[in-house]
N, C-alpha and C positions, 0 to 999 in steps of 0.2 A: 775591144780588141786592142792589144799593145800596139803603140805605133813602131813601125819597124826600123826606124832611126833609133829608138832606144831598146838596145840590148839587154833583157831581163837576165838576170841571175839564174843559173841554172841549177835547177834542184836534183841532188845526188839521192839516188833512193838504193838503201842497202836491202839485198835479197841474198839472205844468208850472210856471208861473207863476200859476196861478190857486188860492186859498186856498179849500178848503171847509171849514167850521165855524167862520169867522169872522163877521164883523158885516155881510158882503156876502151876498147870494143868488146860487147858481149854476144856470144852465141848460146841461144837457148836451144833445146834439141831434144826429141823425141816421138814416141808414137802418137797419130792423131787419138786412138782409143788404148786404153790399157786392156789388153787381152786376155792374160793371164799373169801369174807371178812370175815364170821362167820368161815369158815373152819381154816383160817389163824390165826385168833384170838383164838380159843379155842386150836388149837395146840401150839403156843405160850405160851399162859398161861399154858399148861401143862409142857412145856418145861422149862419155869421159875421156874414152883413150883418143879419139879425134881432136881433141881440145875443146869441147863444148863446155861451158861454165855452170849451166844451170840446166835440170831435167824438167821435160813438159811431159805430160799423159794426161788423156780425157779420162774422165771416171763417169759422170753424169753428161749425156751428149743430147744436145738439142738438135734434131734432126727435122728435116724438111719433110720424109716420108715417116709415118709411124710404124711403117714395116722395117725399116732400118734399125742396124744394132743401136741401141740407144746408152750404152755402157754397163759397166759391171756394177754401178751403184755403190752401196756399202760395204759390198766384198771388194772392191776396187780400192777403197779407202785405205781398209786393211794393208791390201797389198802395197799401195803407195806408201805407206808407213814403214814397212819392212825394207824395202828397196831404198828409200831414202837413208835409213839407217846404216844399212849396207853397203852401199855407196860414198856415204857422207857427201851427200852433194844436193845443194838446194833445189827445190822443187817447186813447180807452179802447175795447179789444174784449176780447169774453169768449174765456176760456181753458178748456179742456174736459179737458186731459189734463197731468199734472206733465212731461212729456216736451216739452211744447211750450214751455215757460219760457224755454228757450235762444232758439229763433226768434222770441219774442215781444219780450224784455226789452229791447233796443235799439230797438224800433219803437213800440212804446204807452209812453204816460204813465201809466197806469193798468190793473191787470187787472180785468177783471169777472167774478165766480164766479157763474155763473147760478141758478136755484131749485135745478134738478134737482142740482147741485153742492154745495149748502150742505153737504150729509152726506158729502161727497167729502174724509174727514180726512186722506188723503195727500195730497191736492192741497195742502188748506189748510196742510198741515205744510210742505211744500216752499213754498210762498209766504212762510210765515213766517221763511224764510231768505233772503229778498231784503228789500231796502227800498223796494222800488217799491210805490205805492200800491194798494191793493185795495177794488173795491167789491163787496162781498156782499150777493146778493140772498137775500131771505128764502125758505126753502122753502115751497112753495104749500100744505103743511099743517103749518108749523113753528109751533110754541109761541114766542111771544118769548124767554123762558129758552133755550129749544134754539138760536136766532137768535145770540143773545149768547154763547152757549158756543160756539158755532161760529167765532163771532169772536175768541174766546181762543185758537184753535188756531193763530192767524196771529200775535197779539199776543204771546204765550207763547212763541213761536219766534224772537221779537227782532224783529219788524218791527210797529210801533206806528201805520203808517198805514192805517187800516182804516176805510171809509166804509160805513155800513149803505144798503141800499136796501129800502124797504117796495113790493112790486110785487103786492098782493094775496095774498089766501087762497083756497083752495076752501071754499066754503060750499054750502048747500043751493039756493041762488039760481041761476037760471040764464038771469036778464035779461042779468046782465054776466058777461064770462069769468071774472073772480074778485071778490071781494069787498074792495075797497079798507080797510084796517083803519088809518083816520087816529090812532084812541087809541094804537094801538102807536107811531104818531111822537111822540106827546106823551110817552109814557112812556118811551121812549128818551132823549129829551131831558133829561127830570126825573130820570133813573136811571141814567145811563151818561154816559161820555166820548164814546162816537162820534158823529161827523157822521151824520145821516141825512137821504138824499133820498127822493123818490116818484116811481115809474114809474106816471102814469096811463094810458099807453098799454096795459102788461099788465094793469094792475089793473082796467080796464073792459072792454078790447076791444071798444068801440063808440066811432068816432070821433068821434060827436056829445058824447059826456060826457068828453071828454079836457079840455077847456078847464075846465068849471066844477070837476072834481077838481083841476086843477092849482091852480086859484086857492084851493081848500079847503085844499089841503096847503100852500101859503105860510101861510095864515091860521093854521093847527095848530102851525107851529113849524117845519117842514121846513127844511134848508138848501139845498136847490136841488131840481130837477126832471130828470128823465131823459124825453126825449119823443122819438118814432119821427116821422121826415118822411120825405116822398118825392117826386118830383117828378110822379109819375102812380101815386097809390097803389092804383088799381083795378086797376092793371097789375104791380104789384109781385111779386117772387120768393117774399116770404115777409111774411104778416102785414098786408098791405097795407090790411084793415079796421079795423086800429086806428093807421093812419098818418095825419098831416095832410100836406095840400100846404103850398106853400111860403105862400100866402096866407093860409090856417088859421092856421099857425106865427108869421106877423107878428101877426095879429089876437091870438092868444094872448098874445105878448109885449107887445101893448100894453096889454091888461087886465092882465097881471101888475105892470106899471110901476106902474097904479094902486093894487093891494093893497100891493105893496111901499113906497109913498110913504107909504101910512096906516100901516104897520107901521114906520115909519122905518128900513128896511132896504135899502140900494140894492143893484140889482144889479152883480155883480161886472162889471169892466171885462172886455173880451176880452183876453186878454194872449198872448203869444208863446210858443213853445217854447224 
């Protein structure tokens, strides 16, 4: 671990034309799962209209229950490619298997490694052979040290473009889906060179807690947010209970701008791919 008295140089990661880890604050928004081309397009339009910089959308979904919606797979990749081109907006999608790298590489601007795959060292090593940015979510029972070491599997392979994502950890508490560890955000910022963003959607699993935890994340020094939004959350195919509708997301962005003004940290401009 780096001595906390030695402030490391911060790595800046370029996702399309959006810089993560710089002076500006970044917002990534979109649905948990891509459900159709129309659904992904209208959600992406809403995200961009409200000021989000990067679009997210799940295509291959790792679900606890085999009966849950698993994503559209390769059909979803084709949809993501078309929506990315139409919106001219960088996109991040979760990769679940090293064999998917070729299919994903020219479609997404950043790979997402989900919580369950933080320990998938074969996948991390393969991603280290690319130069494509990697957003590495913290395992739901992972120590901070284990999370940092997982990131090193990517950087040691030659890919320095890693962003860490705090998405809550498993604890004894049942009121929220997970327990958001904002101390980890401050620690990462003080002791590593990795940019760090926060996913308050997964961290809480409670729609009404997303806004206050998003604001708290910005105040804690995070470089950005990852927010789930959906045109009709109550009828989403996955995780609708933790998604904001478009009006709620717009309200979050309005409140966030006030916090960022106080911190003298502007929201990154919406950029093209």
